[in-house]
N, CA, C and O atoms as a Tripos MOL2 file, in Angstrom:
@<TRIPOS>MOLECULE
protein
  276   275    69     0     0
PROTEIN
NO_CHARGES

@<TRIPOS>ATOM
      1 N         -21.0870   23.7430   16.9240 N.3       1 MET1
      2 CA        -19.7850   24.0600   16.3910 C.3       1 MET1
      3 C         -18.6870   23.3830   17.1960 C.2       1 MET1
      4 O         -17.7350   22.8510   16.6260 O.2       1 MET1
      5 N         -18.8160   23.4010   18.5100 N.am      2 ALA2
      6 CA        -17.7930   22.7930   19.3620 C.3       2 ALA2
      7 C         -17.7350   21.2820   19.1740 C.2       2 ALA2
      8 O         -16.6570   20.6900   19.2290 O.2       2 ALA2
      9 N         -18.8950   20.6540   18.9500 N.am      3 SER3
     10 CA        -18.8970   19.2010   18.7760 C.3       3 SER3
     11 C         -18.2090   18.7930   17.4770 C.2       3 SER3
     12 O         -17.5740   17.7400   17.4190 O.2       3 SER3
     13 N         -18.3270   19.5980   16.4570 N.am      4 THR4
     14 CA        -17.6490   19.3140   15.1940 C.3       4 THR4
     15 C         -16.1320   19.4080   15.3720 C.2       4 THR4
     16 O         -15.3840   18.5850   14.8440 O.2       4 THR4
     17 N         -15.6980   20.3980   16.1050 N.am      5 ARG5
     18 CA        -14.2670   20.5670   16.3650 C.3       5 ARG5
     19 C         -13.7340   19.4240   17.2260 C.2       5 ARG5
     20 O         -12.6340   18.9240   16.9900 O.2       5 ARG5
     21 N         -14.5120   19.0170   18.2160 N.am      6 ALA6
     22 CA        -14.1020   17.9030   19.0800 C.3       6 ALA6
     23 C         -14.0090   16.6150   18.2730 C.2       6 ALA6
     24 O         -13.0980   15.8160   18.4840 O.2       6 ALA6
     25 N         -14.9450   16.4100   17.3540 N.am      7 HIS7
     26 CA        -14.9210   15.2230   16.5060 C.3       7 HIS7
     27 C         -13.6720   15.2290   15.6160 C.2       7 HIS7
     28 O         -13.0330   14.1910   15.4420 O.2       7 HIS7
     29 N         -13.3280   16.3760   15.0610 N.am      8 ALA8
     30 CA        -12.1410   16.4810   14.2170 C.3       8 ALA8
     31 C         -10.8790   16.2260   15.0340 C.2       8 ALA8
     32 O          -9.9400   15.5940   14.5510 O.2       8 ALA8
     33 N         -10.8570   16.7190   16.2720 N.am      9 ASP9
     34 CA         -9.6980   16.4920   17.1350 C.3       9 ASP9
     35 C          -9.5430   15.0120   17.4620 C.2       9 ASP9
     36 O          -8.4300   14.4860   17.4540 O.2       9 ASP9
     37 N         -10.6590   14.3360   17.7510 N.am     10 ARG10
     38 CA        -10.6080   12.8970   18.0430 C.3      10 ARG10
     39 C         -10.1590   12.1060   16.8260 C.2      10 ARG10
     40 O          -9.3910   11.1520   16.9510 O.2      10 ARG10
     41 N         -10.6300   12.4930   15.6580 N.am     11 THR11
     42 CA        -10.2390   11.8170   14.4280 C.3      11 THR11
     43 C          -8.7380   11.9580   14.1920 C.2      11 THR11
     44 O          -8.0680   10.9920   13.8280 O.2      11 THR11
     45 N          -8.2180   13.1510   14.3990 N.am     12 GLU12
     46 CA         -6.7790   13.3850   14.2170 C.3      12 GLU12
     47 C          -5.9630   12.6110   15.2450 C.2      12 GLU12
     48 O          -4.8980   12.0860   14.9210 O.2      12 GLU12
     49 N          -6.4500   12.5350   16.4780 N.am     13 LEU13
     50 CA         -5.7580   11.7920   17.5220 C.3      13 LEU13
     51 C          -5.6990   10.3060   17.1870 C.2      13 LEU13
     52 O          -4.6540    9.6780   17.3560 O.2      13 LEU13
     53 N          -6.8080    9.7360   16.7140 N.am     14 LEU14
     54 CA         -6.8230    8.3250   16.3370 C.3      14 LEU14
     55 C          -5.9280    8.0570   15.1330 C.2      14 LEU14
     56 O          -5.2710    7.0180   15.0650 O.2      14 LEU14
     57 N          -5.9000    8.9800   14.1920 N.am     15 LYS15
     58 CA         -5.0320    8.8410   13.0210 C.3      15 LYS15
     59 C          -3.5700    8.8110   13.4590 C.2      15 LYS15
     60 O          -2.7950    7.9730   12.9970 O.2      15 LYS15
     61 N          -3.1970    9.7290   14.3510 N.am     16 ASN16
     62 CA         -1.8240    9.7700   14.8450 C.3      16 ASN16
     63 C          -1.4920    8.5410   15.6760 C.2      16 ASN16
     64 O          -0.3670    8.0420   15.6190 O.2      16 ASN16
     65 N          -2.4490    8.0480   16.4430 N.am     17 ALA17
     66 CA         -2.2170    6.8530   17.2550 C.3      17 ALA17
     67 C          -1.9490    5.6500   16.3590 C.2      17 ALA17
     68 O          -1.1010    4.8180   16.6820 O.2      17 ALA17
     69 N          -2.6510    5.5470   15.2490 N.am     18 GLY18
     70 CA         -2.4240    4.4540   14.3060 C.3      18 GLY18
     71 C          -1.0370    4.4990   13.7050 C.2      18 GLY18
     72 O          -0.3990    3.4610   13.5290 O.2      18 GLY18
     73 N          -0.5650    5.6910   13.3900 N.am     19 VAL19
     74 CA          0.7810    5.8530   12.8310 C.3      19 VAL19
     75 C           1.8250    5.4540   13.8740 C.2      19 VAL19
     76 O           2.7760    4.7340   13.5670 O.2      19 VAL19
     77 N           1.6410    5.9230   15.0960 N.am     20 VAL20
     78 CA          2.6140    5.6520   16.1600 C.3      20 VAL20
     79 C           2.6590    4.1620   16.5010 C.2      20 VAL20
     80 O           3.7440    3.5960   16.6390 O.2      20 VAL20
     81 N           1.5070    3.5270   16.6390 N.am     21 THR21
     82 CA          1.5030    2.1050   16.9980 C.3      21 THR21
     83 C           2.0980    1.2420   15.8870 C.2      21 THR21
     84 O           2.7730    0.2520   16.1700 O.2      21 THR21
     85 N           1.8570    1.6030   14.6380 N.am     22 THR22
     86 CA          2.4510    0.8480   13.5360 C.3      22 THR22
     87 C           3.9650    1.0370   13.5110 C.2      22 THR22
     88 O           4.7070    0.0940   13.2410 O.2      22 THR22
     89 N           4.4160    2.2460   13.7900 N.am     23 ALA23
     90 CA          5.8620    2.4980   13.8470 C.3      23 ALA23
     91 C           6.4970    1.7020   14.9880 C.2      23 ALA23
     92 O           7.5880    1.1550   14.8290 O.2      23 ALA23
     93 N           5.8230    1.6350   16.1260 N.am     24 ILE24
     94 CA          6.3370    0.8460   17.2540 C.3      24 ILE24
     95 C           6.3920   -0.6310   16.8850 C.2      24 ILE24
     96 O           7.3670   -1.3130   17.2020 O.2      24 ILE24
     97 N           5.3500   -1.1300   16.2140 N.am     25 ASP25
     98 CA          5.3600   -2.5230   15.7440 C.3      25 ASP25
     99 C           6.5510   -2.7690   14.8080 C.2      25 ASP25
    100 O           7.2080   -3.8070   14.8860 O.2      25 ASP25
    101 N           6.8150   -1.8120   13.9340 N.am     26 GLY26
    102 CA          7.9430   -1.9500   13.0050 C.3      26 GLY26
    103 C           9.2790   -1.9910   13.7190 C.2      26 GLY26
    104 O          10.1470   -2.7900   13.3680 O.2      26 GLY26
    105 N           9.4530   -1.1440   14.7100 N.am     27 VAL27
    106 CA         10.7020   -1.1300   15.4780 C.3      27 VAL27
    107 C          10.8530   -2.4330   16.2600 C.2      27 VAL27
    108 O          11.9530   -2.9750   16.3580 O.2      27 VAL27
    109 N           9.7630   -2.9280   16.8110 N.am     28 MET28
    110 CA          9.8130   -4.1900   17.5480 C.3      28 MET28
    111 C          10.1920   -5.3460   16.6210 C.2      28 MET28
    112 O          10.9620   -6.2250   17.0070 O.2      28 MET28
    113 N           9.6620   -5.3450   15.4200 N.am     29 GLU29
    114 CA         10.0100   -6.3910   14.4540 C.3      29 GLU29
    115 C          11.4930   -6.3320   14.0970 C.2      29 GLU29
    116 O          12.1580   -7.3630   13.9980 O.2      29 GLU29
    117 N          12.0000   -5.1240   13.9070 N.am     30 LEU30
    118 CA         13.4220   -4.9810   13.6050 C.3      30 LEU30
    119 C          14.2830   -5.4670   14.7700 C.2      30 LEU30
    120 O          15.3210   -6.0930   14.5590 O.2      30 LEU30
    121 N          13.8510   -5.1780   15.9980 N.am     31 SER31
    122 CA         14.6300   -5.6050   17.1610 C.3      31 SER31
    123 C          14.6220   -7.1250   17.3230 C.2      31 SER31
    124 O          15.5390   -7.6910   17.9170 O.2      31 SER31
    125 N          13.5870   -7.7870   16.7940 N.am     32 LYS32
    126 CA         13.5110   -9.2500   16.8400 C.3      32 LYS32
    127 C          14.3060   -9.8870   15.6960 C.2      32 LYS32
    128 O          14.4650  -11.1070   15.6500 O.2      32 LYS32
    129 N          14.7990   -9.0640   14.7830 N.am     33 GLY33
    130 CA         15.5690   -9.5890   13.6660 C.3      33 GLY33
    131 C          14.7430   -9.8450   12.4170 C.2      33 GLY33
    132 O          15.2470  -10.4190   11.4510 O.2      33 GLY33
    133 N          13.4880   -9.4330   12.4180 N.am     34 HIS34
    134 CA         12.6190   -9.5920   11.2450 C.3      34 HIS34
    135 C          12.7150   -8.3260   10.4000 C.2      34 HIS34
    136 O          11.8780   -7.4280   10.4960 O.2      34 HIS34
    137 N          13.7410   -8.2760    9.5820 N.am     35 ARG35
    138 CA         14.0480   -7.0600    8.8420 C.3      35 ARG35
    139 C          12.9620   -6.6820    7.8270 C.2      35 ARG35
    140 O          12.5420   -5.5260    7.7670 O.2      35 ARG35
    141 N          12.5180   -7.6410    7.0430 N.am     36 LYS36
    142 CA         11.5330   -7.3370    5.9990 C.3      36 LYS36
    143 C          10.2130   -6.8540    6.5810 C.2      36 LYS36
    144 O           9.6590   -5.8520    6.1300 O.2      36 LYS36
    145 N           9.7120   -7.5680    7.5810 N.am     37 SER37
    146 CA          8.4300   -7.1620    8.1600 C.3      37 SER37
    147 C           8.5670   -5.8390    8.9150 C.2      37 SER37
    148 O           7.6330   -5.0380    8.9240 O.2      37 SER37
    149 N           9.7160   -5.6000    9.5480 N.am     38 GLY38
    150 CA          9.9400   -4.3350   10.2320 C.3      38 GLY38
    151 C           9.9380   -3.1660    9.2660 C.2      38 GLY38
    152 O           9.3210   -2.1340    9.5240 O.2      38 GLY38
    153 N          10.6350   -3.3360    8.1490 N.am     39 LEU39
    154 CA         10.6650   -2.2720    7.1410 C.3      39 LEU39
    155 C           9.3010   -2.0710    6.4960 C.2      39 LEU39
    156 O           8.9160   -0.9430    6.1880 O.2      39 LEU39
    157 N           8.5690   -3.1660    6.2920 N.am     40 LEU40
    158 CA          7.2150   -3.0700    5.7510 C.3      40 LEU40
    159 C           6.3280   -2.2410    6.6740 C.2      40 LEU40
    160 O           5.5950   -1.3630    6.2180 O.2      40 LEU40
    161 N           6.3960   -2.5240    7.9720 N.am     41 LEU41
    162 CA          5.5630   -1.7980    8.9260 C.3      41 LEU41
    163 C           5.9870   -0.3370    9.0620 C.2      41 LEU41
    164 O           5.1340    0.5420    9.1900 O.2      41 LEU41
    165 N           7.2780   -0.0690    9.0360 N.am     42 LEU42
    166 CA          7.7280    1.3250    9.1000 C.3      42 LEU42
    167 C           7.2930    2.1020    7.8570 C.2      42 LEU42
    168 O           6.9050    3.2670    7.9490 O.2      42 LEU42
    169 N           7.3600    1.4510    6.6990 N.am     43 GLY43
    170 CA          6.8750    2.0890    5.4740 C.3      43 GLY43
    171 C           5.3790    2.3300    5.5210 C.2      43 GLY43
    172 O           4.8910    3.3750    5.0890 O.2      43 GLY43
    173 N           4.6560    1.3550    6.0500 N.am     44 ALA44
    174 CA          3.1980    1.5140    6.1700 C.3      44 ALA44
    175 C           2.8600    2.6290    7.1550 C.2      44 ALA44
    176 O           1.8910    3.3610    6.9520 O.2      44 ALA44
    177 N           3.6460    2.7640    8.2140 N.am     45 ALA45
    178 CA          3.4190    3.8480    9.1760 C.3      45 ALA45
    179 C           3.6300    5.2030    8.5180 C.2      45 ALA45
    180 O           2.8610    6.1380    8.7440 O.2      45 ALA45
    181 N           4.6690    5.3040    7.7070 N.am     46 ALA46
    182 CA          4.9440    6.5600    7.0180 C.3      46 ALA46
    183 C           3.8170    6.8990    6.0350 C.2      46 ALA46
    184 O           3.3890    8.0500    5.9520 O.2      46 ALA46
    185 N           3.3500    5.9140    5.3080 N.am     47 LEU47
    186 CA          2.2580    6.1460    4.3500 C.3      47 LEU47
    187 C           0.9100    6.3440    5.0400 C.2      47 LEU47
    188 O          -0.0010    6.9510    4.4780 O.2      47 LEU47
    189 N           0.7930    5.8330    6.2470 N.am     48 SER48
    190 CA         -0.4640    5.9180    6.9680 C.3      48 SER48
    191 C          -0.8390    7.3580    7.3080 C.2      48 SER48
    192 O          -2.0140    7.6530    7.5300 O.2      48 SER48
    193 N           0.1260    8.2390    7.3520 N.am     49 SER49
    194 CA         -0.1980    9.6450    7.5890 C.3      49 SER49
    195 C          -0.9470   10.2410    6.3950 C.2      49 SER49
    196 O          -1.6970   11.2060    6.5440 O.2      49 SER49
    197 N          -0.7390    9.6650    5.2220 N.am     50 ARG50
    198 CA         -1.4450   10.1110    4.0090 C.3      50 ARG50
    199 C          -2.6930    9.2730    3.7150 C.2      50 ARG50
    200 O          -3.7090    9.7900    3.2490 O.2      50 ARG50
    201 N          -2.5970    7.9710    3.9970 N.am     51 ILE51
    202 CA         -3.7020    7.0450    3.7270 C.3      51 ILE51
    203 C          -4.1250    6.4230    5.0560 C.2      51 ILE51
    204 O          -3.5350    5.4340    5.4900 O.2      51 ILE51
    205 N          -5.1330    6.9870    5.6980 N.am     52 PRO52
    206 CA         -5.5380    6.4910    7.0190 C.3      52 PRO52
    207 C          -5.9190    5.0130    6.9780 C.2      52 PRO52
    208 O          -6.6260    4.5640    6.0760 O.2      52 PRO52
    209 N          -5.4430    4.2760    7.9630 N.am     53 GLY53
    210 CA         -5.7820    2.8670    8.0740 C.3      53 GLY53
    211 C          -4.8020    1.9260    7.4090 C.2      53 GLY53
    212 O          -4.8750    0.7150    7.6190 O.2      53 GLY53
    213 N          -3.8950    2.4440    6.6210 N.am     54 LEU54
    214 CA         -2.9490    1.5900    5.9070 C.3      54 LEU54
    215 C          -2.0200    0.8660    6.8740 C.2      54 LEU54
    216 O          -1.7540   -0.3240    6.7050 O.2      54 LEU54
    217 N          -1.5340    1.5640    7.8700 N.am     55 GLY55
    218 CA         -0.6410    0.9470    8.8480 C.3      55 GLY55
    219 C          -1.3230   -0.1440    9.6350 C.2      55 GLY55
    220 O          -0.7510   -1.2100    9.8620 O.2      55 GLY55
    221 N          -2.5370    0.1190   10.0490 N.am     56 THR56
    222 CA         -3.3010   -0.8780   10.7980 C.3      56 THR56
    223 C          -3.5740   -2.0950    9.9340 C.2      56 THR56
    224 O          -3.4470   -3.2290   10.3940 O.2      56 THR56
    225 N          -3.9460   -1.8650    8.6880 N.am     57 ALA57
    226 CA         -4.2080   -2.9810    7.7800 C.3      57 ALA57
    227 C          -2.9490   -3.8160    7.5530 C.2      57 ALA57
    228 O          -3.0150   -5.0450    7.5320 O.2      57 ALA57
    229 N          -1.8180   -3.1620    7.3840 N.am     58 ALA58
    230 CA         -0.5570   -3.8860    7.1760 C.3      58 ALA58
    231 C          -0.2140   -4.7240    8.3970 C.2      58 ALA58
    232 O           0.2190   -5.8690    8.2650 O.2      58 ALA58
    233 N          -0.4040   -4.1660    9.5740 N.am     59 SER59
    234 CA         -0.1050   -4.8790   10.8110 C.3      59 SER59
    235 C          -1.0140   -6.0990   10.9770 C.2      59 SER59
    236 O          -0.5480   -7.1840   11.3250 O.2      59 SER59
    237 N          -2.2990   -5.9180   10.7280 N.am     60 VAL60
    238 CA         -3.2580   -7.0220   10.8610 C.3      60 VAL60
    239 C          -2.9650   -8.1140    9.8370 C.2      60 VAL60
    240 O          -2.9900   -9.2980   10.1720 O.2      60 VAL60
    241 N          -2.6880   -7.7330    8.6020 N.am     61 LEU61
    242 CA         -2.3910   -8.7200    7.5630 C.3      61 LEU61
    243 C          -1.1010   -9.4780    7.8580 C.2      61 LEU61
    244 O          -1.0190  -10.6790    7.6010 O.2      61 LEU61
    245 N          -0.1020   -8.7960    8.3910 N.am     62 LEU62
    246 CA          1.1490   -9.4570    8.7490 C.3      62 LEU62
    247 C           0.9290  -10.4780    9.8710 C.2      62 LEU62
    248 O           1.4650  -11.5850    9.8290 O.2      62 LEU62
    249 N           0.1400  -10.0950   10.8630 N.am     63 ARG63
    250 CA         -0.1600  -11.0300   11.9610 C.3      63 ARG63
    251 C          -0.9680  -12.2270   11.4670 C.2      63 ARG63
    252 O          -0.7210  -13.3590   11.8850 O.2      63 ARG63
    253 N          -1.9260  -11.9850   10.5870 N.am     64 ALA64
    254 CA         -2.7400  -13.0780   10.0400 C.3      64 ALA64
    255 C          -1.8670  -14.0170    9.2000 C.2      64 ALA64
    256 O          -2.0130  -15.2360    9.2790 O.2      64 ALA64
    257 N          -0.9720  -13.4560    8.4080 N.am     65 TYR65
    258 CA         -0.0710  -14.2610    7.5890 C.3      65 TYR65
    259 C           0.8000  -15.1720    8.4710 C.2      65 TYR65
    260 O           0.9770  -16.3550    8.1780 O.2      65 TYR65
    261 N           1.3280  -14.6070    9.5330 N.am     66 ARG66
    262 CA          2.1670  -15.4030   10.4320 C.3      66 ARG66
    263 C           1.3760  -16.4960   11.1320 C.2      66 ARG66
    264 O           1.8860  -17.5990   11.3350 O.2      66 ARG66
    265 N           0.1630  -16.2070   11.4940 N.am     67 ARG67
    266 CA         -0.6560  -17.1960   12.1900 C.3      67 ARG67
    267 C          -1.0540  -18.3390   11.2560 C.2      67 ARG67
    268 O          -1.1110  -19.4930   11.6790 O.2      67 ARG67
    269 N          -1.3250  -18.0280   10.0090 N.am     68 LEU68
    270 CA         -1.7550  -19.0470    9.0430 C.3      68 LEU68
    271 C          -0.5760  -19.8120    8.4470 C.2      68 LEU68
    272 O          -0.7680  -20.8780    7.8630 O.2      68 LEU68
    273 N           0.6090  -19.2960    8.5830 N.am     69 ARG69
    274 CA          1.7820  -19.9030    7.9810 C.3      69 ARG69
    275 C           2.1810  -21.1570    8.6710 C.2      69 ARG69
    276 O           3.1600  -21.7930    8.2800 O.2      69 ARG69
@<TRIPOS>BOND
     1     1     2 1
     2     2     3 1
     3     3     4 2
     4     3     5 am
     5     5     6 1
     6     6     7 1
     7     7     8 2
     8     7     9 am
     9     9    10 1
    10    10    11 1
    11    11    12 2
    12    11    13 am
    13    13    14 1
    14    14    15 1
    15    15    16 2
    16    15    17 am
    17    17    18 1
    18    18    19 1
    19    19    20 2
    20    19    21 am
    21    21    22 1
    22    22    23 1
    23    23    24 2
    24    23    25 am
    25    25    26 1
    26    26    27 1
    27    27    28 2
    28    27    29 am
    29    29    30 1
    30    30    31 1
    31    31    32 2
    32    31    33 am
    33    33    34 1
    34    34    35 1
    35    35    36 2
    36    35    37 am
    37    37    38 1
    38    38    39 1
    39    39    40 2
    40    39    41 am
    41    41    42 1
    42    42    43 1
    43    43    44 2
    44    43    45 am
    45    45    46 1
    46    46    47 1
    47    47    48 2
    48    47    49 am
    49    49    50 1
    50    50    51 1
    51    51    52 2
    52    51    53 am
    53    53    54 1
    54    54    55 1
    55    55    56 2
    56    55    57 am
    57    57    58 1
    58    58    59 1
    59    59    60 2
    60    59    61 am
    61    61    62 1
    62    62    63 1
    63    63    64 2
    64    63    65 am
    65    65    66 1
    66    66    67 1
    67    67    68 2
    68    67    69 am
    69    69    70 1
    70    70    71 1
    71    71    72 2
    72    71    73 am
    73    73    74 1
    74    74    75 1
    75    75    76 2
    76    75    77 am
    77    77    78 1
    78    78    79 1
    79    79    80 2
    80    79    81 am
    81    81    82 1
    82    82    83 1
    83    83    84 2
    84    83    85 am
    85    85    86 1
    86    86    87 1
    87    87    88 2
    88    87    89 am
    89    89    90 1
    90    90    91 1
    91    91    92 2
    92    91    93 am
    93    93    94 1
    94    94    95 1
    95    95    96 2
    96    95    97 am
    97    97    98 1
    98    98    99 1
    99    99   100 2
   100    99   101 am
   101   101   102 1
   102   102   103 1
   103   103   104 2
   104   103   105 am
   105   105   106 1
   106   106   107 1
   107   107   108 2
   108   107   109 am
   109   109   110 1
   110   110   111 1
   111   111   112 2
   112   111   113 am
   113   113   114 1
   114   114   115 1
   115   115   116 2
   116   115   117 am
   117   117   118 1
   118   118   119 1
   119   119   120 2
   120   119   121 am
   121   121   122 1
   122   122   123 1
   123   123   124 2
   124   123   125 am
   125   125   126 1
   126   126   127 1
   127   127   128 2
   128   127   129 am
   129   129   130 1
   130   130   131 1
   131   131   132 2
   132   131   133 am
   133   133   134 1
   134   134   135 1
   135   135   136 2
   136   135   137 am
   137   137   138 1
   138   138   139 1
   139   139   140 2
   140   139   141 am
   141   141   142 1
   142   142   143 1
   143   143   144 2
   144   143   145 am
   145   145   146 1
   146   146   147 1
   147   147   148 2
   148   147   149 am
   149   149   150 1
   150   150   151 1
   151   151   152 2
   152   151   153 am
   153   153   154 1
   154   154   155 1
   155   155   156 2
   156   155   157 am
   157   157   158 1
   158   158   159 1
   159   159   160 2
   160   159   161 am
   161   161   162 1
   162   162   163 1
   163   163   164 2
   164   163   165 am
   165   165   166 1
   166   166   167 1
   167   167   168 2
   168   167   169 am
   169   169   170 1
   170   170   171 1
   171   171   172 2
   172   171   173 am
   173   173   174 1
   174   174   175 1
   175   175   176 2
   176   175   177 am
   177   177   178 1
   178   178   179 1
   179   179   180 2
   180   179   181 am
   181   181   182 1
   182   182   183 1
   183   183   184 2
   184   183   185 am
   185   185   186 1
   186   186   187 1
   187   187   188 2
   188   187   189 am
   189   189   190 1
   190   190   191 1
   191   191   192 2
   192   191   193 am
   193   193   194 1
   194   194   195 1
   195   195   196 2
   196   195   197 am
   197   197   198 1
   198   198   199 1
   199   199   200 2
   200   199   201 am
   201   201   202 1
   202   202   203 1
   203   203   204 2
   204   203   205 am
   205   205   206 1
   206   206   207 1
   207   207   208 2
   208   207   209 am
   209   209   210 1
   210   210   211 1
   211   211   212 2
   212   211   213 am
   213   213   214 1
   214   214   215 1
   215   215   216 2
   216   215   217 am
   217   217   218 1
   218   218   219 1
   219   219   220 2
   220   219   221 am
   221   221   222 1
   222   222   223 1
   223   223   224 2
   224   223   225 am
   225   225   226 1
   226   226   227 1
   227   227   228 2
   228   227   229 am
   229   229   230 1
   230   230   231 1
   231   231   232 2
   232   231   233 am
   233   233   234 1
   234   234   235 1
   235   235   236 2
   236   235   237 am
   237   237   238 1
   238   238   239 1
   239   239   240 2
   240   239   241 am
   241   241   242 1
   242   242   243 1
   243   243   244 2
   244   243   245 am
   245   245   246 1
   246   246   247 1
   247   247   248 2
   248   247   249 am
   249   249   250 1
   250   250   251 1
   251   251   252 2
   252   251   253 am
   253   253   254 1
   254   254   255 1
   255   255   256 2
   256   255   257 am
   257   257   258 1
   258   258   259 1
   259   259   260 2
   260   259   261 am
   261   261   262 1
   262   262   263 1
   263   263   264 2
   264   263   265 am
   265   265   266 1
   266   266   267 1
   267   267   268 2
   268   267   269 am
   269   269   270 1
   270   270   271 1
   271   271   272 2
   272   271   273 am
   273   273   274 1
   274   274   275 1
   275   275   276 2
@<TRIPOS>SUBSTRUCTURE
     1 MET1         2 RESIDUE 1 A MET
     2 ALA2         6 RESIDUE 1 A ALA
     3 SER3        10 RESIDUE 1 A SER
     4 THR4        14 RESIDUE 1 A THR
     5 ARG5        18 RESIDUE 1 A ARG
     6 ALA6        22 RESIDUE 1 A ALA
     7 HIS7        26 RESIDUE 1 A HIS
     8 ALA8        30 RESIDUE 1 A ALA
     9 ASP9        34 RESIDUE 1 A ASP
    10 ARG10       38 RESIDUE 1 A ARG
    11 THR11       42 RESIDUE 1 A THR
    12 GLU12       46 RESIDUE 1 A GLU
    13 LEU13       50 RESIDUE 1 A LEU
    14 LEU14       54 RESIDUE 1 A LEU
    15 LYS15       58 RESIDUE 1 A LYS
    16 ASN16       62 RESIDUE 1 A ASN
    17 ALA17       66 RESIDUE 1 A ALA
    18 GLY18       70 RESIDUE 1 A GLY
    19 VAL19       74 RESIDUE 1 A VAL
    20 VAL20       78 RESIDUE 1 A VAL
    21 THR21       82 RESIDUE 1 A THR
    22 THR22       86 RESIDUE 1 A THR
    23 ALA23       90 RESIDUE 1 A ALA
    24 ILE24       94 RESIDUE 1 A ILE
    25 ASP25       98 RESIDUE 1 A ASP
    26 GLY26      102 RESIDUE 1 A GLY
    27 VAL27      106 RESIDUE 1 A VAL
    28 MET28      110 RESIDUE 1 A MET
    29 GLU29      114 RESIDUE 1 A GLU
    30 LEU30      118 RESIDUE 1 A LEU
    31 SER31      122 RESIDUE 1 A SER
    32 LYS32      126 RESIDUE 1 A LYS
    33 GLY33      130 RESIDUE 1 A GLY
    34 HIS34      134 RESIDUE 1 A HIS
    35 ARG35      138 RESIDUE 1 A ARG
    36 LYS36      142 RESIDUE 1 A LYS
    37 SER37      146 RESIDUE 1 A SER
    38 GLY38      150 RESIDUE 1 A GLY
    39 LEU39      154 RESIDUE 1 A LEU
    40 LEU40      158 RESIDUE 1 A LEU
    41 LEU41      162 RESIDUE 1 A LEU
    42 LEU42      166 RESIDUE 1 A LEU
    43 GLY43      170 RESIDUE 1 A GLY
    44 ALA44      174 RESIDUE 1 A ALA
    45 ALA45      178 RESIDUE 1 A ALA
    46 ALA46      182 RESIDUE 1 A ALA
    47 LEU47      186 RESIDUE 1 A LEU
    48 SER48      190 RESIDUE 1 A SER
    49 SER49      194 RESIDUE 1 A SER
    50 ARG50      198 RESIDUE 1 A ARG
    51 ILE51      202 RESIDUE 1 A ILE
    52 PRO52      206 RESIDUE 1 A PRO
    53 GLY53      210 RESIDUE 1 A GLY
    54 LEU54      214 RESIDUE 1 A LEU
    55 GLY55      218 RESIDUE 1 A GLY
    56 THR56      222 RESIDUE 1 A THR
    57 ALA57      226 RESIDUE 1 A ALA
    58 ALA58      230 RESIDUE 1 A ALA
    59 SER59      234 RESIDUE 1 A SER
    60 VAL60      238 RESIDUE 1 A VAL
    61 LEU61      242 RESIDUE 1 A LEU
    62 LEU62      246 RESIDUE 1 A LEU
    63 ARG63      250 RESIDUE 1 A ARG
    64 ALA64      254 RESIDUE 1 A ALA
    65 TYR65      258 RESIDUE 1 A TYR
    66 ARG66      262 RESIDUE 1 A ARG
    67 ARG67      266 RESIDUE 1 A ARG
    68 LEU68      270 RESIDUE 1 A LEU
    69 ARG69      274 RESIDUE 1 A ARG
């Protein structure tokens, strides 16, 4: 029983960490003057609380797009 609870706690912690890191990425983009990508990442962070992994996917895709551009 305790291991199931610990697993759920770790899952929630990782979910919250993904939201926070995506929000930080969005704020950093805004501070660099990249308004569209900053707003995209902040929106993805907000939605990531409902759809796990969305913020991380948005961040990775944005970085890949910039590298290939």
